[in-house]
C-alpha positions as CSV (number, residue, x, y, z in Angstrom):
1,X,13.7,-12.1,2.0
2,X,13.4,-8.4,2.4
3,X,12.2,-7.3,5.8
4,X,10.1,-4.1,5.6
5,X,8.1,-2.4,8.3
6,X,4.8,-0.5,8.8
7,X,3.7,1.8,11.5
8,X,0.9,4.2,12.4
9,X,2.9,7.4,12.4
10,X,1.1,10.1,14.3
11,X,1.7,13.5,15.9
12,X,2.6,11.5,19.0
13,X,5.1,9.0,17.6
14,X,8.6,8.8,16.3
15,X,9.0,11.2,13.3
16,X,9.2,10.0,9.7
17,X,12.8,11.4,9.3
18,X,14.2,9.6,12.4
19,X,12.5,6.3,11.6
20,X,13.5,6.3,8.0
21,X,17.2,7.0,8.9
22,X,17.2,4.2,11.5
23,X,15.6,1.7,9.1
24,X,18.1,2.4,6.3
25,X,21.1,2.3,8.7
26,X,19.9,-1.0,10.2
27,X,19.3,-2.7,6.9
28,X,15.5,-2.9,6.7
29,X,14.0,-2.9,3.3
30,X,11.1,-0.5,3.4
31,X,8.6,1.6,5.2
32,X,4.9,1.5,4.5
33,X,2.4,3.9,6.1
34,X,-1.4,3.6,6.4
35,X,-4.0,6.3,5.7
36,X,-7.1,7.6,7.4
37,X,-8.1,11.2,6.6
38,X,-10.4,11.4,9.7
39,X,-12.5,9.1,12.0
40,X,-16.0,10.4,12.6
41,X,-16.7,10.1,16.3
42,X,-20.3,9.0,15.7
43,X,-19.0,5.6,14.5
44,X,-21.3,2.7,13.7
45,X,-18.7,0.6,11.8
46,X,-17.0,-1.9,14.2
47,X,-13.2,-2.0,14.4
48,X,-12.3,-5.1,12.3
49,X,-9.9,-6.4,15.0
50,X,-12.6,-6.2,17.7
51,X,-12.8,-3.9,20.7
52,X,-12.3,-0.2,20.8
53,X,-10.7,1.6,17.9
54,X,-7.1,2.4,18.8
55,X,-6.2,6.1,19.4
56,X,-3.7,6.2,16.5
57,X,-6.4,5.7,13.8
58,X,-7.7,9.2,14.2
59,X,-4.2,10.8,14.4
60,X,-2.4,9.3,11.4
61,X,0.0,11.6,9.4
62,X,-0.7,12.1,5.7
63,X,1.3,9.2,4.2
64,X,2.5,11.0,1.1
65,X,3.8,14.0,3.1
66,X,5.5,11.6,5.6
67,X,7.0,9.4,2.9
68,X,8.3,12.5,1.1
69,X,10.2,13.3,4.2
70,X,11.5,9.8,4.4
71,X,12.6,9.8,0.8
72,X,14.6,13.0,1.3
73,X,16.8,11.4,4.0
74,X,17.3,8.0,2.5
75,X,18.8,6.4,-0.6
76,X,17.8,2.7,-0.6
77,X,14.8,2.4,1.6
78,X,11.6,1.6,-0.3
79,X,8.5,3.7,0.5
80,X,4.9,2.6,0.4
81,X,1.4,3.1,1.4
82,X,-0.3,0.4,3.3
83,X,-2.8,1.4,2.1
84,X,-4.1,4.3,0.1
85,X,-7.9,4.6,0.2
86,X,-8.2,5.3,-3.5
87,X,-12.0,5.7,-3.5
88,X,-11.6,8.6,-1.1
89,X,-9.2,10.6,-3.4
90,X,-9.6,12.8,-6.5
91,X,-7.8,10.5,-8.9
92,X,-6.2,13.3,-10.9
93,X,-4.6,14.7,-7.7
94,X,-3.6,11.2,-6.5
95,X,-2.0,10.4,-9.8
96,X,0.2,13.5,-9.4
97,X,1.1,12.7,-5.8
98,X,2.1,9.1,-6.6
99,X,4.0,10.0,-9.7
100,X,5.9,12.8,-7.9
101,X,6.9,10.6,-5.0
102,X,8.0,7.8,-7.4
103,X,10.0,10.3,-9.5
104,X,11.7,12.1,-6.6
105,X,12.6,8.8,-4.9
106,X,14.1,7.2,-8.0
107,X,11.4,4.5,-8.3
108,X,11.3,3.5,-4.6
109,X,7.5,4.0,-4.2
110,X,4.9,1.3,-3.8
111,X,1.2,2.3,-4.1
112,X,-0.7,0.0,-1.8
113,X,-4.3,0.1,-2.8
114,X,-7.2,-0.6,-0.4
115,X,-11.0,-0.4,-0.3
116,X,-11.4,0.6,3.4
117,X,-13.5,-0.6,6.3
118,X,-14.9,2.6,7.9
119,X,-18.2,3.3,6.3
120,X,-18.6,6.7,8.0
121,X,-15.2,8.0,6.8
122,X,-15.9,6.9,3.2
123,X,-19.3,8.5,3.3
124,X,-17.8,11.9,4.1
125,X,-15.8,11.5,0.8
126,X,-19.0,10.8,-1.1
127,X,-18.3,7.1,-1.4
128,X,-21.3,4.8,-1.8
129,X,-20.2,1.8,0.1
130,X,-21.4,-1.0,-2.2
131,X,-19.7,0.5,-5.2
132,X,-16.3,1.2,-3.6
133,X,-14.4,-1.7,-5.3
134,X,-15.6,-0.7,-8.8
135,X,-14.8,2.9,-7.9
136,X,-11.2,2.0,-7.1
137,X,-10.8,0.0,-10.3
138,X,-12.2,2.9,-12.3
139,X,-10.0,5.5,-10.6
140,X,-6.9,3.4,-11.0
141,X,-7.6,3.2,-14.8
142,X,-7.9,7.0,-14.9
143,X,-4.6,7.3,-13.1
144,X,-2.9,4.9,-15.5
145,X,-4.1,7.1,-18.4
146,X,-2.3,10.1,-16.8
147,X,0.8,8.1,-16.2
148,X,1.0,6.9,-19.8
149,X,3.9,8.2,-21.9
150,X,1.7,9.9,-24.4
151,X,-1.4,12.1,-23.6
152,X,-4.2,9.6,-23.0
153,X,-7.8,10.3,-22.1
154,X,-10.1,8.2,-20.0
155,X,-13.9,8.1,-19.4
156,X,-15.3,6.0,-16.6
157,X,-18.3,5.6,-14.4
158,X,-16.8,7.7,-11.5
159,X,-14.6,10.1,-13.4
160,X,-12.9,11.1,-16.6
161,X,-9.9,13.0,-17.9
162,X,-9.0,14.5,-21.2
163,X,-5.8,13.5,-23.0
164,X,-3.4,15.7,-21.1
165,X,0.2,16.7,-20.5
166,X,0.8,15.2,-17.0
167,X,4.3,15.2,-15.6
168,X,6.4,14.0,-13.9
169,X,5.9,10.5,-15.0
170,X,6.5,7.7,-12.5
171,X,10.1,6.6,-12.5
172,X,9.0,2.9,-12.8
173,X,8.4,1.7,-16.3
174,X,5.3,-0.2,-17.6
175,X,5.0,-3.9,-16.7
176,X,2.6,-5.8,-18.9
177,X,-0.8,-4.2,-18.5
178,X,0.4,-2.1,-15.5
179,X,2.1,1.2,-15.6
180,X,3.0,3.6,-12.8
181,X,4.5,2.9,-9.4
182,X,4.6,-0.7,-8.1
183,X,1.0,-1.4,-7.2
184,X,-0.1,-3.9,-4.6
185,X,-3.8,-4.4,-3.6
186,X,-4.9,-5.2,-0.1
187,X,-7.9,-7.2,0.9
188,X,-9.3,-10.6,1.8
189,X,-8.8,-13.5,-0.5
190,X,-11.6,-14.0,-3.1
191,X,-12.3,-14.3,-6.8
192,X,-13.1,-10.6,-7.4
193,X,-10.0,-9.4,-5.5
194,X,-7.8,-11.8,-7.4
195,X,-9.3,-10.8,-10.8
196,X,-8.6,-7.1,-10.0
197,X,-5.0,-7.9,-8.9
198,X,-4.4,-9.8,-12.2
199,X,-6.0,-6.9,-14.2
200,X,-4.2,-3.8,-12.9
201,X,-1.6,-4.6,-10.1
202,X,1.7,-6.2,-9.5
203,X,0.5,-8.3,-6.6
204,X,-1.3,-8.7,-3.3
205,X,-0.8,-7.2,0.1
206,X,-2.6,-9.7,2.5
207,X,-2.9,-8.3,6.0
208,X,-1.5,-10.6,8.6
209,X,-0.5,-13.2,6.0
210,X,-2.7,-16.0,7.2
211,X,-4.1,-18.7,5.0
212,X,-1.6,-18.2,2.2
213,X,-1.1,-21.9,1.6
214,X,-4.7,-22.2,0.5
215,X,-5.1,-18.8,-1.3
216,X,-1.9,-18.5,-3.2
217,X,-2.7,-21.3,-5.8
218,X,-6.1,-19.5,-6.5
219,X,-4.4,-16.2,-7.0
220,X,-1.7,-17.7,-9.2
221,X,-4.4,-19.4,-11.3
222,X,-6.3,-16.0,-11.8
223,X,-3.0,-14.3,-12.6
224,X,-2.0,-16.8,-15.3
225,X,-5.5,-16.9,-16.7
226,X,-5.2,-13.2,-17.3
227,X,-2.1,-13.8,-19.3
228,X,0.3,-12.4,-16.7
229,X,3.9,-13.7,-16.4
230,X,3.9,-16.2,-13.5
231,X,7.3,-14.8,-12.4
232,X,5.9,-11.3,-12.1
233,X,3.4,-11.9,-9.3
234,X,4.4,-10.4,-5.9
235,X,2.8,-11.3,-2.6
236,X,3.8,-9.2,0.4
237,X,2.4,-10.3,3.8
238,X,1.5,-7.1,5.6
239,X,1.4,-6.0,9.3
240,X,2.9,-9.3,10.4
241,X,3.8,-10.1,14.0
242,X,7.0,-12.1,13.3
243,X,8.3,-15.4,14.4
244,X,11.1,-17.6,13.0
245,X,8.6,-20.3,12.0
246,X,6.3,-17.8,10.2
247,X,9.0,-16.2,8.2
248,X,10.4,-19.7,7.2
249,X,6.9,-20.6,6.0
250,X,6.7,-17.5,3.8
251,X,10.1,-18.3,2.4
252,X,8.9,-21.8,1.5
253,X,6.0,-20.2,-0.4
254,X,8.4,-18.2,-2.5
255,X,7.6,-14.8,-0.8
256,X,10.4,-12.3,-1.2
257,X,9.2,-9.5,1.1
258,X,7.4,-9.3,4.4
259,X,6.2,-6.2,6.2
260,X,6.5,-6.3,10.0
261,X,4.3,-4.3,12.3
262,X,5.9,-1.6,14.5
263,X,4.1,-0.1,17.6
264,X,2.7,3.4,17.2
265,X,5.0,4.7,19.9
266,X,7.7,7.2,20.7
267,X,11.2,6.9,19.4
268,X,12.8,4.8,22.3
269,X,10.0,2.1,22.1
270,X,10.2,1.9,18.3
271,X,14.0,1.6,18.4
272,X,13.7,-1.2,20.9
273,X,11.4,-3.0,18.6
274,X,13.8,-2.6,15.7
275,X,16.5,-4.1,17.9
276,X,14.3,-7.1,18.4
277,X,13.4,-7.4,14.7
278,X,17.1,-7.3,13.8
279,X,17.2,-11.1,14.3
280,X,15.1,-11.5,11.1
281,X,17.4,-9.4,8.8
């Protein structure tokens, strides 16, 4: 099982370069970074975990810039977003960013796709909250058109693009109906989410990894009903607080990668946590 990590990198934490080098030297599999462009202070949306919203949410580094730094100082470490708020991006720009990072890293990039939870943040990007899932699906289709080998146009409900020359292409090659970087969708288990995963992704990024015994058979059924290769489905538990029993359970379920949560802290504290996590490598 590959042991990857995630962290809220901010202007107050360990730097992307130092962390990436330490992860690769210690044998960790990957680094995933979250995204928030801003957090409006007049918030009405409650923090999903309860209580006050932690300080780091309003201080996150841009994940694509930070992962670009990490890519430049590593050779094997995989690099991912956990997650990209696709509905809040111009899809033409995002397609370029993702393809460039995948190209420059030699195919090490994973695009984690999410729908978001902060209504106020999304509203500043012009996102109508009830439509955000369909908006993400539409924008992902537009991005796949730009990633296609031949100029391909797309017209959708939330955007369109003419058949265009769009380079670089992602390093990773098409996989069934999916092209572009490895794509994992985050979100709570449910029929709509599982249908979208089967339609345009490589798998699921379940936060915390709870309830997989019950949800995995339903995801696999949706996947196979869509005509996808059963061996191609990837499920990557995300932001996990590890224990030997938990990781053994994931292994029994056939999971090949798990993403452990690091503290949003300075270098000494993060390195101490990596020392503790070394037992799981």
